[in-house]
N, C-alpha and C positions, 0 to 999 in steps of 0.2 A: 448352770443353764446350758442346754445344747446349743450348738453353733447355729443351726437353722432357726431355732426359736428366738435367739438373741438378735439375729439379723431381721427376722420378720417383725419383731416388736419395734426395732429401730426404724424400719421402713414405715410401719403404720404411724409411729409417732411423727415422722417427717410429713406424711401425707395429711394427718389431722392438724398439724401446725402450719400448713401452707394454705393461705387464704384463697389462692387461685383454684385449689382443689376443692376446698369446703364451700366455695361459692357455687360449685356445680354439684357436689355430693355432700350432704350433711355429715359431719363427723360421726354421728351415731349410725350412719349407713356404711361406714368403712369397717368391715367386720371380718372376724375369723370364726367362721361357723360352717357346719355341714348340714344345711337345711335348705329346702326349696319351699316356697318361692322366695327369691330375693326381693327386697324392697326396691322401688324404682325412684330415683337412680341409686345404684350401690356399687361399691368396690368390695369384692369378696376375696379374701386372702386364702388361697387354696394350696396347690401342690408346691412341694419344695424338694430339692435334691442337693446333697453335698458331695463333691468330688474332690479327691486328693489332687492338688495341682501338680504334684510330682516334681517340684522344684527344690526339695530339701529332703535329705534322709531323715531329718527329725520329724517329718510329717506335720509341720506347723502351718503350712499354706494350703488353703482350701478355696475352691470356687463354689459359691452357693448360688443356686438358681431358685427363684421364686416365681410362681405363676399367679397372676391376679386376674379375676374375671370381673368385668365391668358390665352392668346390666342397666338398661334404660327402656321404659316403655315409650316408643316413638315410632313413627312410620318410616323414618330415614336412619342413616348412620351418623348424622351430623352431631348429635349430642354425645354419643359414645366416642366419636373421634375427638371432640373437644375435651372430654374427661381424660382420655388417654394422653392427649397432648399435655394437659395440666400435670398429670402424674409424671410424664417424662421430664418436663421442666423442673418439677419439684425434686426429682431424684438425681438430676444431672448437674446440680450445683453444690459445691462445698463438700466437706467431709460429712460422713454419717457417724453418729456416736453410738458405739456398741457398749454392752456391759463390760465391766472389767474382765480382763483375760483375753479379750479379742480386739483387734484393730483392723478396720476396713481400709485397705490400700486403694481400692477402686470400687466404684458402683456405676452401673450404667443400665439403661433400658436397652436390651439387645434385640427385642422384636415386639411388634404390635400387630394384631390381626383384628379384622372387623367383620362381623358375620350377622346376617339377618336370620332370625329364629322363627321357625314354624310358620305362622300365618302372616308374618311380616310386621306384626305389631310390636315386636320386641327386638331391640338391637343388643348385640353382645360384642364386647371387646375383650381381647386376650392379651395381656401384657406380660412379657418375661423380663425379669430383672436379674442381673448377674452382679455378684459381689466377689471381689478377691479379698480374702480375710487371712490375717496373720494371727495365730494363737500365741499370745505373749505370756501366758501364765505357765 
């Protein structure tokens, strides 16, 4: 399995297993898909990027970036901010388990943005997650 897919699956598993997240977004609405319109509320796993960390000539350390888009039909940004906060709390505790061959040395939510969309009836949150991963296989 590719590094970005392994980390994405592990992050989704953590979000689905965290009650504070699923109290705000049903587990069935935490999706990896390329389709509009998104259910409300939802967390859509979208863009990813893998960058060589440059710390080893063996090229076994990579930094993986994932961008998640949070959608909620609401007149304010309150609900989206609550969801983003729950995502941040879910990902900032403990180790994250990856498929064999990879080990996550660090995971953090590195940024969160909040946007009103179009007519102001839809709120949009953008969360960027960074993982430092060691390839052990």
